RODRENFI-201332 format. One record per residue (C-alpha): residue number from 1; residue in one letter; y, z, x. Coordinates in nm, 3 decimals. Example, Ala and Ser with C-alpha at 12.3 -4.5 7.8 and 13.67 -1.06 7.14 Angstrom:
<sites>
i_aa_py_pz_px
1_a_-0.450_0.780_1.230
2_s_-0.106_0.714_1.367
</sites>
This chain:
<sites>
i_aa_py_pz_px
1_x_9.673_10.232_11.396
2_x_9.493_10.487_11.614
3_x_9.326_10.323_11.898
4_x_8.954_10.380_12.022
5_x_8.888_10.632_12.265
6_x_8.785_10.536_12.632
7_x_8.445_10.449_12.691
8_x_8.349_10.734_12.930
9_x_8.518_10.976_12.667
10_x_8.323_10.839_12.390
11_x_7.991_10.848_12.596
12_x_8.044_11.229_12.671
13_x_8.145_11.314_12.319
14_x_7.847_11.110_12.184
15_x_7.627_11.335_12.404
16_x_7.783_11.673_12.289
17_x_7.746_11.531_11.893
18_x_7.344_11.505_12.005
19_x_7.326_11.894_12.065
20_x_7.438_12.001_11.719
21_x_7.320_11.967_11.345
22_x_7.007_11.980_11.175
23_x_6.857_11.908_10.834
24_x_7.077_11.942_10.539
25_x_7.392_12.015_10.766
26_x_7.697_11.798_10.740
27_x_7.701_11.523_11.006
28_x_7.916_11.578_11.303
29_x_8.135_11.270_11.444
30_x_7.900_11.063_11.640
31_x_8.148_10.771_11.671
32_x_8.516_10.746_11.661
33_x_8.709_10.470_11.428
34_x_9.045_10.316_11.428
35_x_9.256_10.414_11.110
36_x_9.635_10.362_10.991
37_x_9.798_10.721_11.035
38_x_10.093_10.688_10.788
39_x_10.160_10.964_10.501
40_x_10.081_10.681_10.229
41_x_9.794_10.498_10.458
42_x_9.484_10.591_10.205
43_x_9.146_10.622_10.433
44_x_8.909_10.754_10.164
45_x_8.975_10.761_9.776
46_x_8.716_10.879_9.561
47_x_8.799_10.779_9.165
48_x_8.630_10.803_8.819
49_x_8.745_10.591_8.512
50_x_8.616_10.587_8.185
51_x_8.460_10.273_8.058
52_x_8.652_10.240_7.746
53_x_9.033_10.207_7.768
54_x_9.205_10.455_7.544
55_x_9.541_10.393_7.432
56_x_9.636_10.735_7.377
57_x_9.881_10.799_7.663
58_x_9.802_11.173_7.706
59_x_9.405_11.050_7.746
60_x_9.465_10.772_7.960
61_x_9.755_10.818_8.188
62_x_9.572_11.093_8.405
63_x_9.446_10.870_8.678
64_x_9.406_11.156_8.960
65_x_9.156_11.065_9.220
66_x_8.866_11.329_9.265
67_x_8.984_11.345_9.623
68_x_9.197_11.124_9.860
69_x_9.226_11.152_10.247
70_x_9.555_11.001_10.420
71_x_9.621_10.897_10.740
72_x_9.830_11.174_10.822
73_x_9.540_11.406_10.794
74_x_9.645_11.534_10.413
75_x_9.380_11.551_10.159
76_x_9.460_11.575_9.782
77_x_9.188_11.687_9.542
78_x_9.154_11.689_9.165
79_x_9.238_12.079_9.049
80_x_9.116_12.246_8.716
81_x_9.401_12.320_8.483
82_x_9.532_12.236_8.131
83_x_9.901_12.210_8.182
84_x_10.099_11.911_8.081
85_x_10.153_11.821_8.468
86_x_9.789_11.718_8.642
87_x_9.743_11.968_8.895
88_x_9.617_11.892_9.240
89_x_9.510_12.094_9.552
90_x_9.609_11.983_9.897
91_x_9.522_12.094_10.253
92_x_9.527_11.894_10.595
93_x_9.229_11.826_10.868
94_x_9.238_11.816_11.236
95_x_9.169_11.481_11.395
96_x_8.821_11.593_11.438
97_x_8.782_11.656_11.066
98_x_8.903_11.289_10.992
99_x_8.653_11.191_11.248
100_x_8.388_11.401_11.060
101_x_8.454_11.237_10.718
102_x_8.459_10.861_10.862
103_x_8.137_10.937_11.072
104_x_7.953_11.057_10.758
105_x_8.088_10.727_10.555
106_x_7.940_10.528_10.868
107_x_7.617_10.716_10.837
108_x_7.599_10.646_10.474
109_x_7.642_10.292_10.571
110_x_7.983_10.272_10.363
111_x_8.212_10.131_10.616
112_x_8.066_9.783_10.582
113_x_7.979_9.534_10.315
114_x_7.887_9.714_9.981
115_x_7.534_9.733_9.925
116_x_7.355_9.655_9.586
117_x_7.376_9.940_9.361
118_x_7.202_9.760_9.053
119_x_7.291_9.731_8.692
120_x_7.498_9.953_8.461
121_x_7.262_10.204_8.317
122_x_7.452_10.310_8.009
123_x_7.686_10.112_7.791
124_x_7.959_10.390_7.796
125_x_7.920_10.516_8.152
126_x_8.208_10.584_8.343
127_x_8.268_10.384_8.678
128_x_8.298_10.571_9.013
129_x_8.492_10.392_9.282
130_x_8.475_10.500_9.652
131_x_8.750_10.313_9.860
132_x_8.747_10.354_10.258
133_x_9.005_10.214_10.514
134_x_8.920_10.213_10.868
135_x_8.832_9.982_11.165
136_x_9.075_9.711_11.036
137_x_8.892_9.652_10.703
138_x_8.886_9.800_10.354
139_x_8.536_9.886_10.181
140_x_8.512_9.941_9.822
141_x_8.216_10.101_9.642
142_x_8.200_10.085_9.265
143_x_7.915_10.208_9.050
144_x_7.903_10.264_8.704
145_x_7.671_10.547_8.586
146_x_7.651_10.697_8.917
147_x_7.455_11.024_8.884
148_x_7.304_10.899_8.544
149_x_7.010_10.740_8.694
150_x_6.675_10.711_8.523
151_x_6.328_10.631_8.624
152_x_6.387_10.276_8.534
153_x_6.599_9.981_8.579
154_x_6.657_10.039_8.968
155_x_6.494_9.939_9.274
156_x_6.410_10.179_9.547
157_x_6.659_10.044_9.764
158_x_6.934_10.057_9.472
159_x_6.826_10.405_9.407
160_x_6.863_10.487_9.811
161_x_7.218_10.349_9.806
162_x_7.314_10.548_9.515
163_x_7.168_10.875_9.658
164_x_7.369_10.785_10.003
165_x_7.706_10.743_9.798
166_x_7.648_11.046_9.589
167_x_7.574_11.267_9.911
168_x_7.911_11.125_10.081
169_x_8.113_11.210_9.772
170_x_7.994_11.549_9.769
171_x_8.055_11.585_10.132
172_x_8.385_11.489_10.087
173_x_8.465_11.692_9.790
174_x_8.319_11.993_9.941
175_x_8.459_11.975_10.294
176_x_8.698_12.229_10.276
177_x_8.440_12.475_10.211
178_x_8.163_12.341_10.421
179_x_8.371_12.262_10.716
180_x_8.677_12.528_10.747
181_x_8.644_12.501_11.110
182_x_8.803_12.141_11.076
183_x_9.079_12.223_10.876
184_x_9.449_12.221_10.995
185_x_9.579_12.390_10.691
186_x_9.430_12.615_10.405
187_x_9.419_12.469_10.056
188_x_9.701_12.539_9.827
189_x_9.857_12.374_9.518
190_x_10.041_12.052_9.548
191_x_10.386_11.986_9.460
192_x_10.456_11.663_9.284
193_x_10.716_11.473_9.422
194_x_10.689_11.205_9.136
195_x_10.572_11.162_8.802
196_x_10.533_10.847_8.584
197_x_10.609_10.927_8.230
198_x_10.429_10.714_7.980
199_x_10.554_10.736_7.608
200_x_10.467_10.595_7.254
201_x_10.666_10.645_6.953
202_x_10.466_10.907_6.729
203_x_10.316_10.724_6.440
204_x_10.394_11.051_6.201
205_x_10.724_11.188_6.071
206_x_10.833_11.534_6.161
207_x_10.693_11.772_6.372
208_x_10.346_11.810_6.181
209_x_10.268_12.144_6.309
210_x_10.289_12.080_6.659
211_x_10.483_12.192_6.951
212_x_10.774_11.969_7.007
213_x_11.034_11.983_7.289
214_x_11.347_11.794_7.332
215_x_11.359_11.527_7.585
216_x_11.564_11.699_7.874
217_x_11.642_11.405_8.116
218_x_11.834_11.076_8.106
219_x_11.772_10.776_8.018
220_x_11.650_10.876_7.667
221_x_11.268_10.738_7.609
222_x_11.388_10.496_7.327
223_x_11.603_10.312_7.618
224_x_11.315_10.226_7.837
225_x_11.169_9.875_7.779
226_x_10.806_9.847_7.655
227_x_10.513_9.728_7.863
228_x_10.224_9.522_7.818
229_x_10.060_9.746_7.557
230_x_10.264_9.726_7.240
231_x_10.497_10.048_7.207
232_x_10.423_10.157_7.550
233_x_10.742_10.283_7.745
234_x_10.721_10.415_8.093
235_x_10.954_10.541_8.369
236_x_10.923_10.736_8.704
237_x_11.085_11.063_8.742
238_x_11.164_11.232_9.071
239_x_11.400_11.475_9.244
240_x_11.615_11.698_9.049
241_x_11.512_11.525_8.714
242_x_11.130_11.611_8.790
243_x_11.236_11.981_8.862
244_x_11.427_11.984_8.499
245_x_11.114_11.828_8.336
246_x_10.889_12.083_8.493
247_x_11.130_12.354_8.390
248_x_11.111_12.246_8.028
249_x_10.734_12.256_8.040
250_x_10.709_12.584_8.227
251_x_10.443_12.796_8.011
252_x_10.330_12.509_7.794
253_x_9.967_12.387_7.782
254_x_9.956_12.079_7.565
255_x_10.304_11.998_7.492
256_x_10.263_11.605_7.403
257_x_10.526_11.562_7.140
258_x_10.911_11.510_7.242
259_x_11.228_11.461_7.053
260_x_11.449_11.205_7.214
261_x_11.722_11.050_7.020
262_x_11.637_11.066_6.638
263_x_11.260_10.971_6.693
264_x_10.949_11.181_6.791
265_x_10.737_11.042_7.087
266_x_10.379_11.115_7.234
267_x_10.432_11.148_7.603
268_x_10.139_11.140_7.879
269_x_10.246_11.231_8.252
270_x_10.078_11.081_8.537
271_x_10.106_11.199_8.901
272_x_10.248_10.946_9.138
273_x_10.070_11.028_9.461
274_x_10.160_10.863_9.789
275_x_10.013_10.497_9.818
276_x_10.020_10.477_9.421
277_x_10.201_10.181_9.248
278_x_10.475_10.290_9.011
279_x_10.404_10.221_8.652
280_x_10.486_9.882_8.532
281_x_10.840_9.737_8.600
282_x_11.106_9.864_8.357
283_x_11.485_9.814_8.348
284_x_11.638_9.983_8.627
285_x_11.790_10.321_8.528
286_x_12.131_10.317_8.490
287_x_12.365_10.582_8.615
288_x_12.726_10.665_8.561
289_x_12.994_10.946_8.642
290_x_13.337_11.006_8.635
291_x_13.470_10.699_8.865
292_x_13.146_10.519_8.925
293_x_12.845_10.355_8.748
294_x_12.561_10.163_8.870
295_x_12.162_10.129_8.878
296_x_11.915_10.326_9.036
297_x_11.688_10.072_9.255
298_x_11.330_10.043_9.393
299_x_11.192_10.017_9.712
300_x_11.018_9.727_9.602
301_x_11.349_9.550_9.459
302_x_11.499_9.646_9.789
303_x_11.234_9.468_10.022
304_x_11.353_9.232_10.287
305_x_11.719_9.396_10.270
306_x_11.872_9.623_10.504
307_x_11.903_9.983_10.463
308_x_11.979_10.219_10.738
309_x_11.845_10.545_10.821
310_x_11.476_10.548_10.746
311_x_11.201_10.465_10.487
312_x_11.329_10.319_10.153
313_x_11.228_10.562_9.863
314_x_11.342_10.655_9.500
315_x_11.676_10.846_9.408
316_x_11.816_11.035_9.138
317_x_12.100_11.111_8.935
318_x_12.173_11.457_9.085
319_x_12.168_11.298_9.442
320_x_12.409_11.023_9.336
321_x_12.658_11.245_9.166
322_x_12.646_11.442_9.520
323_x_12.682_11.108_9.706
324_x_12.973_11.013_9.508
325_x_13.173_11.316_9.527
326_x_13.157_11.284_9.906
327_x_13.220_10.946_9.902
328_x_13.545_10.988_9.696
329_x_13.653_11.291_9.913
330_x_13.600_11.087_10.221
331_x_13.786_10.781_10.101
332_x_14.080_10.980_9.954
333_x_14.117_11.163_10.282
334_x_14.110_10.875_10.496
335_x_14.403_10.713_10.701
336_x_14.240_10.383_10.734
337_x_14.410_10.149_10.523
338_x_14.101_9.929_10.392
339_x_13.959_10.260_10.314
340_x_14.245_10.395_10.121
341_x_14.256_10.039_9.918
342_x_13.887_10.099_9.833
343_x_13.986_10.453_9.700
344_x_14.250_10.329_9.486
345_x_13.986_10.100_9.317
346_x_13.676_10.318_9.331
347_x_13.634_10.320_8.953
348_x_13.616_9.925_8.975
349_x_13.294_9.899_9.177
350_x_12.943_9.866_9.038
351_x_12.700_10.010_9.248
352_x_12.336_10.008_9.347
353_x_12.148_10.321_9.464
354_x_11.869_10.358_9.687
355_x_11.701_10.670_9.824
356_x_11.648_10.670_10.181
357_x_11.417_10.939_10.388
358_x_11.556_10.964_10.732
359_x_11.295_10.911_11.004
360_x_11.371_11.201_11.245
361_x_11.339_11.478_10.968
362_x_11.269_11.346_10.625
363_x_11.603_11.424_10.486
364_x_11.697_11.271_10.174
365_x_12.005_11.024_10.171
366_x_12.145_10.806_9.957
367_x_12.264_10.442_10.033
368_x_12.507_10.290_9.806
369_x_12.583_9.919_9.771
370_x_12.917_9.869_9.596
371_x_13.096_9.562_9.488
372_x_13.370_9.411_9.282
373_x_13.171_9.062_9.218
374_x_12.805_9.042_9.157
375_x_12.799_8.694_9.354
376_x_12.582_8.545_9.065
377_x_12.313_8.804_9.112
378_x_12.159_9.036_8.840
379_x_12.253_9.366_8.971
380_x_11.979_9.529_8.758
381_x_11.690_9.314_8.924
382_x_11.851_9.154_9.247
383_x_12.017_9.305_9.552
384_x_12.392_9.219_9.580
385_x_12.447_9.124_9.931
386_x_12.713_8.880_10.101
387_x_12.829_8.846_10.444
388_x_13.199_8.862_10.400
389_x_13.416_8.939_10.082
390_x_13.652_9.199_10.244
391_x_13.704_9.506_10.039
392_x_13.523_9.374_9.751
393_x_13.206_9.484_9.920
394_x_13.106_9.808_10.102
395_x_12.831_10.025_10.164
396_x_12.752_10.386_10.251
397_x_12.501_10.608_10.347
398_x_12.548_10.977_10.224
399_x_12.334_11.298_10.288
400_x_12.205_11.536_10.021
401_x_12.534_11.763_10.076
402_x_12.767_11.464_10.013
403_x_12.851_11.400_10.369
404_x_12.934_11.043_10.442
405_x_12.707_10.929_10.735
406_x_12.812_10.572_10.770
407_x_13.078_10.354_10.580
408_x_13.092_9.983_10.599
409_x_13.349_9.747_10.462
410_x_13.273_9.387_10.448
411_x_13.510_9.145_10.684
412_x_13.685_8.860_10.562
413_x_13.540_8.511_10.588
</sites>
């Protein structure tokens, strides 16, 4: 957490702040607030969701926020565009820019308890939600029909509270234009790092005149487990798989139907942004190649177990293939008797694969947890971890080039 400034500095800054501003101008920071500074720590989020739930994946799954500010100063803002992958703009703020945003929230009375905003004024009105995390608390302001107010149904206090919320939203959404002096980087297109793929089996047979693409990555859509809504399937796509999917979509505008296996699927794509939860739990993706097989694990599944080298992340099949190639070459060239024994049995081991982002430079690594006995655990859902077991159990950390950074074989009991 960023600490509060010392009192003498704060007093001086307050005095300076009093010399600026005027009617209609964006508020200068009049106080400084503590907040988390991680790249996935959401400080401000402005989102709008429809009143009614729509079951068509292409209409429902685009859950981009209007604007989101992270603790590392990154801003993501929803952008116009009708392509299959939802578009966003990104830029970053200076520390003074973050202070200006939080000062505006404080000025609007949004950093404490939510005021009374009044009743829903229209049955089908969308709900606007503003979430702020600062000063060791999270404040949530959720209003149905914001901006659709009439002359009836609201008290003066409720109308004023709604107006303050609307003014803050306008300030945050227009920050890059109104306060370019507080930007640390210029706005530009956001490059997605992960996408949730939602799929329903199409209810019609044949192509029906629609543009249809062949699903370009593994696993096939039919191999995903269904979620809570009948027929809905989901998976998260990252890394090289995401690049393959984007290449397949290049130039397309409204491709929603895919052919996977012998069936047609309606597909919707959702940007998975830092701080977002992945789509509902599905069966871990299996992966296999020459001399290896296993499952891709998630950081959530790995929570509480050691994995060296950095922050837990997702990994993909291409990273695994490079890691396994490097492992095979390293083990075959080793003069260590235990490592040579592992090399001879390499295809016998099941694996669990986990992504790691190295702390010092953000490099992508693959953590390999290998075992010849699952120790009574479900390898698709539980981490297989024992303290001994000898050459039946080993772990490795491999970089994106296939270089083995660490290799550990369990000891004997």
